[in-house]
C-alpha positions as CSV (number, residue, x, y, z in Angstrom):
1,X,-21.4,9.9,-7.7
2,X,-22.8,11.4,-4.5
3,X,-20.6,10.9,-1.4
4,X,-21.7,11.3,2.2
5,X,-19.4,11.6,5.2
6,X,-20.8,11.3,8.7
7,X,-19.2,12.4,11.9
8,X,-20.2,13.1,15.5
9,X,-21.1,9.7,16.9
10,X,-19.8,8.4,20.2
11,X,-20.7,7.2,23.7
12,X,-22.9,9.1,26.1
13,X,-24.9,8.4,29.2
14,X,-28.6,8.3,29.2
15,X,-30.1,11.8,29.2
16,X,-27.1,13.2,27.3
17,X,-26.8,14.7,23.9
18,X,-24.9,14.2,20.6
19,X,-24.9,16.0,17.3
20,X,-24.3,14.1,14.1
21,X,-23.1,15.8,10.9
22,X,-23.3,14.6,7.3
23,X,-21.6,16.4,4.5
24,X,-22.5,15.6,0.9
25,X,-20.3,16.1,-2.1
26,X,-21.5,16.1,-5.7
27,X,-25.2,16.2,-4.6
28,X,-26.4,19.0,-6.8
29,X,-30.1,18.3,-7.2
30,X,-32.3,21.4,-6.8
31,X,-34.6,19.4,-4.6
32,X,-32.7,17.3,-2.0
33,X,-33.9,14.6,0.3
34,X,-31.6,13.5,3.0
35,X,-32.1,11.6,6.1
36,X,-30.7,9.8,9.1
37,X,-31.3,6.1,9.6
38,X,-30.2,3.7,12.3
39,X,-29.6,0.0,12.5
40,X,-28.9,-2.5,15.2
41,X,-27.6,-6.0,14.5
42,X,-30.4,-8.4,13.4
43,X,-32.9,-5.6,12.7
44,X,-33.9,-3.7,9.6
45,X,-32.6,-0.2,9.1
46,X,-35.1,2.3,10.3
47,X,-35.8,5.9,9.4
48,X,-35.1,8.4,12.2
49,X,-35.5,11.8,10.6
50,X,-35.6,13.1,7.0
51,X,-35.4,16.6,5.5
52,X,-36.6,17.7,2.1
53,X,-34.8,20.8,0.9
54,X,-36.9,22.7,-1.5
55,X,-34.6,25.7,-2.2
56,X,-36.5,29.0,-2.0
57,X,-39.6,27.1,-1.0
58,X,-38.1,26.1,2.3
59,X,-37.8,22.7,3.7
60,X,-39.9,19.9,5.2
61,X,-39.0,17.5,7.9
62,X,-40.4,14.2,9.1
63,X,-39.5,12.1,12.2
64,X,-40.0,8.6,13.5
65,X,-42.5,8.5,16.4
66,X,-39.8,7.0,18.7
67,X,-37.7,10.1,18.6
68,X,-40.1,13.0,18.2
69,X,-39.5,15.8,20.6
70,X,-35.9,14.6,21.3
71,X,-34.2,14.7,17.9
72,X,-34.0,17.6,15.4
73,X,-32.8,17.4,11.9
74,X,-31.5,20.6,10.2
75,X,-29.4,21.6,7.3
76,X,-26.9,24.1,6.1
77,X,-27.4,24.2,2.3
78,X,-24.3,26.4,1.8
79,X,-22.2,23.7,3.4
80,X,-24.2,20.8,1.9
81,X,-24.4,19.5,5.4
82,X,-27.3,17.9,7.4
83,X,-27.3,17.6,11.1
84,X,-29.1,15.5,13.7
85,X,-29.2,16.9,17.1
86,X,-30.1,14.2,19.6
87,X,-31.2,15.1,23.1
88,X,-32.4,13.1,26.0
89,X,-30.8,10.0,24.6
90,X,-31.9,6.6,25.8
91,X,-30.2,3.3,25.8
92,X,-32.6,2.1,23.1
93,X,-31.1,4.8,20.8
94,X,-27.9,2.8,20.6
95,X,-27.3,1.9,17.0
96,X,-25.2,2.6,13.9
97,X,-26.5,5.8,12.4
98,X,-26.3,6.3,8.7
99,X,-26.8,9.4,6.6
100,X,-28.6,8.9,3.2
101,X,-29.5,10.9,0.2
102,X,-32.2,10.3,-2.4
103,X,-30.9,10.9,-6.0
104,X,-34.4,11.1,-7.5
105,X,-35.3,14.5,-9.2
106,X,-38.6,14.6,-7.4
107,X,-37.6,12.9,-4.2
108,X,-40.4,12.5,-1.5
109,X,-38.5,12.7,1.7
110,X,-39.6,9.3,2.9
111,X,-38.6,7.6,6.1
112,X,-38.2,4.3,4.2
113,X,-34.6,3.3,3.6
114,X,-35.5,1.8,0.2
115,X,-36.0,5.2,-1.2
116,X,-32.4,6.2,-0.7
117,X,-29.6,5.2,-3.0
118,X,-26.6,7.0,-1.5
119,X,-25.3,6.1,1.9
120,X,-22.6,7.1,4.3
121,X,-20.3,4.7,6.1
122,X,-22.2,5.0,9.4
123,X,-21.3,6.4,12.8
124,X,-21.8,4.5,16.0
125,X,-23.9,5.9,18.8
126,X,-23.8,4.2,22.2
127,X,-26.0,5.3,25.1
128,X,-25.4,3.7,28.5
129,X,-27.8,3.6,31.3
């Protein structure tokens, strides 16, 4: 069973930065799809950034339009860890942020939460104005 552990959330003022980390255990697929999603009460979980790790063939990333140019997803395959660097944070970025992994052999790196079957416990990000 894949396990994901997030860290790095917190409170910050608008314009500030935070970096989230997600370390996966027992995620041994040769092709890995991991992503960051966020959710506020009463709304659906939305995809923020995803990364497809293709081994020697490199990686591919995709971002939600609302955070393009401000957030960057990256990975350290040796540490089985994915990061989300969040800059120029806005109050509307306030949410619970979740790390997710797709267990499919040929995962697609989708921004849709329904494609991910492993989830972390979430870490709260609060941005004040």
